N, C-alpha and C positions, 0 to 999 in steps of 0.2 A: 517559356519558363521565366521570362523577365517581367511578368505581370504582377505589379505590387498588390493589386486588389485580391490576388489569389493567396497571398502570404498568410493572411489570418487563418484560413482554413488549412493550408498545407503545414503550417507550424502550430497546429493545435497542440495544446498541452495535454490533451487526452491521450492515453496510451494507444499505440498502434494495435490493430487487430484485423483479422480477416484478410482481405485482399491488400490492405494497406501494408501488411508485413512484407508481402512480395514486392510491392512498389517502393517502399521507403526504408525498410529495415537495413541498418548498417551494423556490422559486427565491430563494436568499439572496445573489445576486450584487450587489445594490445595497448590502447590508451589507458585502460583501467589498471593494467598490470596483473590481472588475475581473472580467472574464469570460473567462479563458483557454480554457475548455472550448468556447466558441463558436468561437474561433479554431482550436482543434484540430479540431473537427468540420468546419470549412470546408476545412482542409488536406486532410482525407480525401476529402471529397466532390468537391473540385476535381480530384482525380486518383485515382479509386477503384481503378484497376489498378496504382497505384504501389507504392513500397517505402520509405516514409519511416521512419526510425528515430527515435523520439520519446521524450524523457525527460519524465515528469510527476511533479512533486514537490509537497510541501506538508507542513506539520507534522502529525504523527500525531494522529488524532482530529479533524481539521478537515473531514472529509467527502469525502476523495479517492475512496474506493471507491464511495460512493453516486453521486458525480458521474460516475465511469467507467461505472457500471451504467446511469445515465440516458443517457449518450452511447451505450452499446450499444443501449439501448431505442430511441433516436431514429434510429439508422442501420441498424436490423435489416432494413429493406426493401431496402437497397442492398448490405449486406455480410454475409458469413458472419463472425461474431465468435467467435474462440477465446479464451476468458478463463479463466485458471487462477491459483491462488494457490500460491506456493512455500511459504508458511507451512503450508498444509494438505498439500502433497504432498512437501516436502523438509525436510531438517534445516537450519533457519535458522542455527544456530550453526556448522555445519561444511560449509556449502554450497560446492560447487566449480563453476566455470563450465561444466565438461563436462556436468554434470547438466542444465543448462538445455537442451541440445540433445537429450539423452535424453528428457526429459519433453515437449519440443516434438514429437518424432517420435511419441511415444505419443498425444498429444492430436490430432495431425494425422490419424493413422489412425482415431481415434475419430470425427473429423469426416467422413472418407471414408465410414465406416459409417453415421453418422447421416443423411447426405444422399444415400446410395446413389450415390456418385460412381464412375463407371467409370474405373479406373486402368490405364494401359498395363502389360501383364504383364511387360514388360522391367524395370520399376521393381521389382516384387516379386522378380524374379530377381536384380537387382543387390543389393538389401538382403539377400536370402538368402545370396548369395555372401559379402557382407561379414560376415555373422554366422558364417560357417564359416571365417573366417581364423583363423590360429593364435592371435592376440591375443584375439579375441572369443570363441573357443571356450572359453577359461577361464571367461568370464562365464556362458555357457550351462550349463556343467557346474556352476558355483557356484549358479545359480538353479534347476537341475533342469529347465530348459525343453527341450522336444523340438526336434529339428532343424527349421529352417524350410525346407520342401521347395520348391524352385524349380518354378514352373509350376502351383502349386496354384490351385484355383478361387477367384475373387474372394470368394465368400461365406465361404470358409474362411480365405483369406489375411488379410482385413481384421482380424477379431478376433484371429487368431493373431499378427500383427505387433504389434497394440496390446498384447496380453498380454505379448509378449516384452519390449518396451521398458518396460512397466509393472512387470514382475518385476525388470528391471534397476534401475529407479528405487527400488523398494521394498527391494531387497537392499542398495543403497547406504545406506539409512536404518537398516538393521538393526544394523550394527556398524562401528566405525572401520576395522577390518582388512579387512572386506568392501568398504567404500567405497574404501579404498586400492587394493585389487586391481582393482576396476572402473575407477577413474580411470587407473591405470597401464596397464591393458589397452587402454582406448579412446584415450588421448592419441596413441599412434603412428598410429592410424587415424582421428583426429578430422576431418581434412580430408575424408576419404571420407564420414564421417557427416554433416558439414555439407552436402556435395554431395548426398547422398541426401535430406536435409531440404529443400533447395531444389528438387530434382527433384519431390518430393511436393507442395511448395507450388505449383510450376509446373503440375503435373497438376490440382490442385484449381482453380487460377485459370483454366485453360483450359476447364474444364467448368462454370464458374459460370453460364453462360447457361441451362443446363438447370434450375437451381434458382432462376432469376429474380434472381440477385444480380450485382453489378458488381465486387466486390472482396473481399479477405480481410484481416481485421485480427486480429492477435494481441495480447492484453493480458496482460502478466505482472504479477500483483498481488503486493504485500507485500515486494518488494525494498527498499522504504523502511524496513522494520523490521529490516534488518540492522544490526549494530553499525557504528560509524564505520570501524573498522579493516577489517572484512570487506567493507563496501561499497566502500571505497577500493581494496582488492585486486581486487574484481570489476570495477568500472567504470573504474579507471585502468589496471590491468594487462591487462585482456582486452576492453576496449571495441571494439578493432579486430575481434574475433571476434563480439561481440554484434551488430555492425552488418552482418553478412554475410547475414542472412536476407532473401530477395528478396520481401518483402511488407511492408505496414505493420505495425510492431511498436511498441507503447507499453510502455515500461518504467517502473514506478513507481520513484521515485528519492529517496533520503534527503535531506531538506532541508538537513541539516548539510553535505552535500557541495557544495551550491550556494554556500557561503561558505568553501570549502576552498581552500587555495593551488593545488590542482591542478584546480579547477573548470573553468577555461578550457580546459585540455587535454582534460578529459573531455567537456565539452559540444561541443568542436570535432570530436569523433568521431561526433557524432549530428547529424541534420538539423534537429531542432527541440527546444527545451526550454521547458516551460511550468511555472509554479508557481501552485498554487491558493492564493490569499491566505486568511488567517484572517478570520473575521467580526470586525469591530471593535466592541467594546462601549464603548471610549473613544478619544478622539483623542490626539495626541502630547502635548498639554498636560494630559491626564488628565480632561478633561471628557467627560461621557456622549456617545456617538455614536448618535443616535436611529435612523438607518437600520439599523445593526447590531443594536441591542437589539430593534427591532421585528421584524427578520427571525428572530431566535432565538425571540421570543415566538410568532410564527406557527408555527414548527417545533414548539414544545412544545404549543401549544393545538390544532394540527391533530391531534395524536396523543392528547392526554388531556383536551382541553377546558379550561375555566376554573374549574370547580367544585372542583378538587382542592386549592386553596390558600386558607388563611385567615390573614390577609386576602388578597384576590385578587391584590393587587400584590406579594405575597411572591415571586412567580415572578421578578420583576426582581432580587431579591437573589441568586438562583441564577445568573441570566444575567450579572450584573455580576462575580461572583466567578469565573466560568468562564474569563474572558479571551477568550471566543469559541471555546474548545475544546469541540466538541460532545460528545466522549467524557466530559469532566469534567462538563459540564452534565447529561447523561443520568445519569451515575453518581451524582451528588449527589442528584438528584430521586428516583432509585430507592432510595437509602439512606434518604432522608427518609421516603418512603412506607412502607418496611419498619418504620421506627421508629414511625410513626403507627399502623400496623396492630398492632404489638406492644403499643401502649398503648390499643388498641381505639378509635382515633379514626377519623373518616370523612374528615378533611381534614388536609393537611400544615400545621403551624403553625410558629411561631418556634423552638420547642424542637427540632423535627425538622430544621429548617434548620441550627441550631447544631450538632447532632450530626453531620450529614453534612459540614458545613464542616470540623470538626475531624478527621474521618476522612480527608478529602482532604488536609488540611494535614499530617497524619502521613505520608501516602504521599509527599508531595513532600519533606518533611524527611528521610525515609529515603533518598531518591535522591541527596541531597547528601552523598556519601561519598568518601573519598579513592580515587584511581585508581592502581592498581598494574599493572604489566606485568612478567611474569617475576619477581614478588615485589619489584620495585623501584618506589619511589614516583615517580609521574609528576606528579600534581597533588594537592595537599593540600586538606583541607576548608577551611582558611583561605583558600586561593587562590580556591576556588569562591565563598565568601561575599564576598570582596573584589570579585570580578568582578560578582556580583549587586548589591552595594551601588553600584558605579560606574554600572551601567546604570540602577538605580532613581533615582539623583539627577541623572543626565545631562539637560541641557536639550535637547540635539540628538537624544538617543535613538539615536545612532550608536555602534557598538562596533567595536573591532579584533577580527578573527576569530582569536583565540588558540585554543590547544587547549582551554582551559577554556571559552571561549565556545561552541565547537563541541559540546562535551559537554553544556553547559547548554541549547543549542538542541535537541539530540537527545532529552534527557529532559523537554523542554517547560518547564523552569524559566524560559527566555527564549523569548518568542514574537515572531515577526516579522510586520509588517503591510505593506500596500502603500503607495501614495502615494510618499513619498520613500524608501521602504525602511527605515523606522524600526522599532525593536523596543523591547520593554519586558519587565520581569520579570512572570511570571504573578501575577495579583492575590493568589492564595493565598500565593505565595512572598514577596510584599511584606509580608504580615502576619508571616511568619517573621522577616524582617529587622527589622521593628518590634519584635517581641518580644525579639529579641537586641540591641535598641538600636543597630543599625547604621545605621538611618535614622530621621528624626523620625516 
């Protein structure tokens, strides 16, 4: 376990899944102070055939995807779980709400194929007729897809329909003009597409008993990685459409929108909203928080043991400066291990910690940059630093949710914790403020 060359893989910032959950997962909820995933799981199990529309938020790098994978693992005997990442499948920068229904159709047909579910031939006929409407015909010509023949055999129809929607999704990622054509073609027929989506969901749910399952859950990952503006457009302008799918759907949700002026309107369009708390490494007064520090220690040592650090308690330096952000914690230790290997050392020492610390600090300092929209200044660098200073010296650790604060939450310069809903600047960002003599 003391092999530094193995650290890069074992501390991957990718979420745990499959066998990795059995090997490396650590329950950190005592360190978080709350367990919303347990409540979420209970909602699903209480009504497996239901159709809850659920928002699941949390700061980037806090472990949301791993917790959702653990949830999927825990409910796999009762549910078919359709989990897909829009970061991997779509263009995060230019995503359009229409694409979410396109990719959902693609993935649902893949589920039908994977579970060998018999679907009513009338559904294939209806989707095929939709594909041959004047509007959608443009897309088929654009993607080069053959006609979807009504009445095809199921063995042929399932992969054919999955491929059709997959090509549509991929084409929308290819270029802005292609995406524009696809969106403009589908929008007049969107209600029909949503209807077909729900017909397919209903068919899958009606045949669940043959697969030994009780319900269907769709998890849409990485929507929390959208920009504040794009997320607001999606969740505020189109939440009434996102909530039309007739099964349980979990939408990852940007934590910055939880503190947005429109948050009440947005969450009011969904059945449930849960926020995964950060792991606390210190309390509101700045004193060490043992439960959180120990949880992070277990996470690290479960993966790489205790022999990698010299002295052994050096690992707590990494933990404390991470602010509870697992992505930063893993990244720092990986960088430190690289530096140790470059110097032909077998353990991470103080010099390796220092190098990784300054690298992370440069990253955060670079993110504190003026914000411009259409080449017009919206928020200056000075305003961001004054906002950070105010949070750092605040006794209550409560902040007004200004535009600057939302941006700083989004880029993790400000981190929120549970209990009374207090927040603080990231420990690394605090050292930037100290260096600039903005705080003692």
